[in-house]
N, C-alpha and C positions, 0 to 999 in steps of 0.2 A: 465295456463297462459291466461289472459284475452285478448280479441281482441285488446284493447288499448295498452297493453304491447307488444303484438306481433308487432303491427305497429310501435311502438316507437323504436323498435330495427332496423328497416329497414335503417334509415339514418346512424346509427352507422356501420352497416354492409357494406353499400355503402362506407363509409370512409375507413374502414379496407381493402376493396378490391381495393383501389387506388384512391379515390376521391382526387382531387388536392388541391383546396383552401378551407378554412373554409367558411361555409355559414349557414344561418338560415333556418330551415325547420319547417313548421307547420304540425302537425299530427292530423287527425280527427279520432274519434272512430266510431263504427258502428251506433251510434245515431246522428252523425253529429256534435258532440261537438268538438271544436278545442282546442287543448292543447297549452300551451305557446310555443313559438319558441324554438327549440333545436339547440344548437350550435354544428355543426359537425366539428371536428378538425382532420386533417390528422395525422396518427401515426408518431412518431419520427423516423428518419432514423438512423439505426445502423451505427456508424462510423467505426465498424469492427477494433477496436484497440486491442482487446484481442481474442486470439484463445485458445480453450481448447479441449484436446483429452483425452480419458479414455482408459486404457488398463487393462483388468482383468488378474489375476494370473493364471486362468484356463479357458480353452475354453469350457469344458463340466462339468456338475454337475449331480450327481445322483438324480433321481426324488423321491426316497424312503428314503432319508437320509438328515439330517441337516448338511450342510457343510459351513465352514467359507470361504468367498471369499474376497481376497484382490483386491483392485482396485487402480491403480496408475493414478493420474491425472496430466497432463502436461499443465500448463498454460503459454502461451507465449504472452507477451505484445509488441506491436509495438511501435517504437519511435514516439513521437509527434514532429512535426516540432518545432524548437526553438521558432518561433514567437508565437506559440500557448501555450507554457508551462508557467504556472504561476511561480512567483519567489519561490525559495526553501529555507526553513529554516531547515537545517539538523543537527542532533546530531549524530556524529559518536562515537560509544562506542566499545572500543577494549580490548579484553582479552589479558593481558600480563603476565599471571600466568606461573609458571614453566613448566606446561604441554605443553605450546606453544613453548618450546625451539626447535631449529632445523629448519626443513623445514617449519613447521607451521607458525612460527613468520615471516619468510621471505616472505611466500605467503601472509600473512596478510598485511605486509607493502606494498607489491606491489599492492594489491587490494585497500588499503586505498589511496595510491598516485594516482592510476588510477581514483578513484572516485573524488578526489580533482581536477584532471586535467579536468574532464568532466563538472565540475561546470562552470557556465557562470558568467560574471561580474554582480554584483548585488545580486547574491545568498549569503546565509549566512551559515556558518558551524562552529560547535564546535567539538572538539576532546577530549574525555575522555578515559583514560586508567584505567584498574583495575587489581590488583593482590591481595595482602593482604589487600589493601584498594584502594579507587578510587583517581585518580589524574586528575586535569583539565590540559591537555596538551596544548590545544589551546582554549581560551575563544571564545564565539560566535563572529565571525568576518565576515564582508561583503567582499566578494571576489572582488578584483580589479586587475589591471594589474601588481601589484608589489608584492603581498604577498603570492603567491602560493609557491615560492621557500622556504620561511621561514617555511611554513607548511610541505613541503617535508623534510626539514632538521629535523624538530621536530619528524616526523614519523621515519626517518632513525635512530634517537637516541634511539628508543624503545628497551628495552632488556626484556627477559622473566625471571621472578623470583616470588617467593612467592605462595600464595594460590589464591583462586578464589572468590573474593567478587563481585559476579554478581549483588547482590542487590544494593550495593553501586554504582557500575558503572551505572546501569540503573537510579538510583535516581539522580545522578549527571547529566547524559545526559538529563533526563526529565526536570531538573531545567533550563538548558541552553536553551532548545527548548521553554519551557513555557515562560521564561523571554522575549523572542524576537518573540513571536508568530505572524504569519502573517495571519490576518483574511481572506484575499483573496488569500493566497499563499498555498504552500504545506509544511506542518509541519510533519517531519518524524524523527524517530530514526532508525539507522542502527546498528545492533549488530553483531560483528564478534567474535565468541567464539567457543572453542572446548570442554570445560571442564564441570565438574559437580560443581555447586556452593557450597560454604562452608555451606550455610543454604538456604533452599528453602521455609520456612514457610511464608515469607512475599512477595514472588514473585508474587503470584496471585493478591494481592492487588495492587502492583506496576504496573503490566501489565494492570490491569483494569483501573488504572489512566491514563496510557499512551494512 
């Protein structure tokens, strides 16, 4: 490392150690040549909205053997204040195949209705169900003070039947979200499913598109 390079790092190190406001710093090398001013910018402050912990499946490993070690990662996101959340464009894709019959379909309905209830006025949601084929249960709709009840009734009417056209469900959900994409908003698909799809060959391409 040349003397000039060493000196040039000093202002950046100063910023990293807590320099407050940005400033211009001139750096001279060992011959007295002055380099162009460096702009020192304080590092961004971590908003601490996400916590992550890791837990290994074993606490000890043999030093003389190759061992597979599983690690469970727990990621917890904190809620943003409503005033700071961008508008949401959500595609809710629900598995209503025969394997969901019983407690699973009841839990899914409750979860879907709870999600709709948490949306705020101005957010957008579409609801797609899939069994042997995909159905558009609720076209992409902007949430207002009057339409949540109709969405709840639509969800309550879901019954489990048929096979699992996951490809069709994701494709229909993607079409709804894409048609109403929010350039400055949050565009997401939420998939609730328990089953193995009828065919999986096209799923990697669909997921990559999403």
